[in-house]
Every structure is written in structure tokens, then in C-alpha cells.
N, C-alpha and C positions, 0 to 999 in steps of 0.2 A: 504494500500500500504506500509506503514511504517512497519507494523507488518510482512508482507511477506518478506521484505528485511532483517529485523532483524532475522527472522527464517532461511532464506537461509544462512545468514552469520554464524549463530550458527551451522547449519548443515555442512557447509564446514569446520568449525573449528573442529567439532567432527570427521569428516571423516579423517582429516589430522592427528589427534592425536590418532585415534583408533588403527591403526596397530602397532605403536611403543609401546603403552601401553600394547597391547596384548603380544607383544614379551617380554617386560620387566617382565610381570606377569609370563609368561611361564618360563623365565630364572630364576626368583626367586624361583618358585616352584621346578624346576629341580635342582637348587643349594641346596635347602633345603633337597630334597630327597638324593642327592649325599652326602651331609654332614652327614646325618643320616647313610647312608650305610658305609661311611668312618669311622665314629665313631664306628660303630658296628664291623667293621673289625679290628679296633685297640684294641678292648677289649681282655683281656687275658683269661677270663673265658667264657665258652660256653653259659651260661644263658643270661647274658646281651648282648653278641654278637648276638645271635639269635634274641633276642627281638628287638634290634635296627635295625638290617638288615631287619627284617620282617616289622617294622614300616616304613621303607623307601619305601617299595613297593607301598602302597596307595598314598604316596605323589608324587612319580614318575609317577604313573598312572594318577593322577589328572593333573600333569604338561603336560602330553602328550594328554589327552583326554578332557580337559575342554572345548575346542572350539566347540565340537559337540552340545553344548547347545545354541549356537548362532542361531538366526533365519536365514532363507535363505535370499539371497540377494534381495533387492528391485528392481523393474523394470524388472524382468524376465517375459517371456511369461508364461501364466497360466499352460500350459502343462509341461514346464521345472520346474516351481515352484512346481508342484505336484510331479514330480519325485524326486526333491531334498528333499522335505518334507518326502517322502516315505523312502528315504535313511537315512535321519536323525533319523527317528523313529527307524529303525533297529540299527543304530549306538548308539543311546542313550540307547536302551535296552541292547545292548552288553556292553557298558561302565558301566551301572549300575550293571550288573552281575559280570563284572570283578572287579569293585570296591568292591562289596560285598565279592568276593573271597579274595581280597587283605586284606580287613579288618578282615575277618575270619582267615586268616593266621596270622595277627598281634595279634588277640585275642587268637589264639591257642598257639602262642609262650608264651603268658601270661606275666604278670608283674613280673619282677625279676626271670624269668625262670620257673615259675609255669605253667603247661599246662592248657589250657582252657577246658571247658566241651563240647566235641564233636564239637567244632568250626572247627577243622581241616577237619572233614568229610563234613560239610556243605561247607567249602571253596573249597574242592576238587570238589564237585558236581557243585558248581557255576562256577568254572574254566572250567569244562567240558562243561557246558551249555553256556559259553560266546559266542562262534562263531555262535550259532544256530540262533539268530535273524537276523544277517547279511545274512547268507546263506538262511534263509527262505524268507527274503525280496527279494533276487535275484530271487528265484524260483517263488514267488507270482507275481512279476512284469511281468513275462511271461504270466500270466493268465489275465492281464489287457486287456481291449478292444484294438483291433488292431488300431483303430483311435487314441487313446491316445498315444500309443507307436510310431506311425508314426508322430504325432504332436511333440513329444519330439525329435525325430530324426531331423525333419525339423527345430525346434528351435535351436538345437545344431549346425546344419550346418550353420544356419543364424548367430549365435553368433561367430562361428569360422571365417566365411568369413568377418564379420564386424571387428573382432579383428585383422585379418591379414592385413587389409588395412591401 
């Protein structure tokens, strides 16, 4: 009984501080990416300018997309949890491709203005492939069993009605 009370108190404390900490981390990453982009724009020569601005892209991308790696919410109905997991898989794949493209761009800009070895071509193909997982997930969801899709709709309506009261 004491253990359960202690754990529930710790869980409440974690929930209370989780959102502000996520916001602070996102703000710090965004500020770091913005600082890199600003420092790159302030450079007089093109080599360091391009390198710093290209290095800011992955940092800004991580600031925007790191939260797709969080697990889905607890306490969701099974059907709604399956849908959220399905979406997260597509978003995680797209984030990984986009981060690969951003890192390839930074690598292609090279250190001190020297170009990378073919990294720009790889970055271009990764950038083109970035939206494919999200689009494929949307299409594949339509091929899921009808009962699962109806269960997801019912669970969404139940959550909306419970949140509106």
C-alpha cells in the first residue's frame, strides 16, 4: 500500500513537470539552430556561411520533430492506440529520412567550405523520399479491417464527447 502511494505521487510529479521540460528542450534546440543560422548569415565569406547555415538545418529539424519518438498516451482504447502507433511509425520514418537529408546537406557543405563526396545527391534523394512514409501510412490505413477502422472512429467520438463535458 505504501509502495502504491509512493509510485502514484512520483507519477503525478512526473506528469506535472513533463510538459514544461519538453517545451524548454524544444526552445533550447530551436534557439541553438537559430543561433547557428544567424551566425552563418553574419559571415562575410560564402564557405563558412554555407557551412553554418547548413549545420543549423538538422538542429532545427530535431527541435521540431523530436517529440515523435515519445510513446503514445497511456489509457487509450486499444483501437485508438493502434492507430496512433501506426501514425507514429510513419512519422518516425519520415523524420529519420528528413534528418538524414539535413545531415547530408550539412556534410555536403563540408568543413570550411570543402564539398563532401556525393552527400548532396544522397541528401536530395532522402529529401524527396521524406513524405513517402506518411503518405503510405495514410493509404495503408484504408486497407485495414473495417472493424478496426470503425472501432477507432467510435473511440475518437467517445474521447471527444468525454473531453467536451
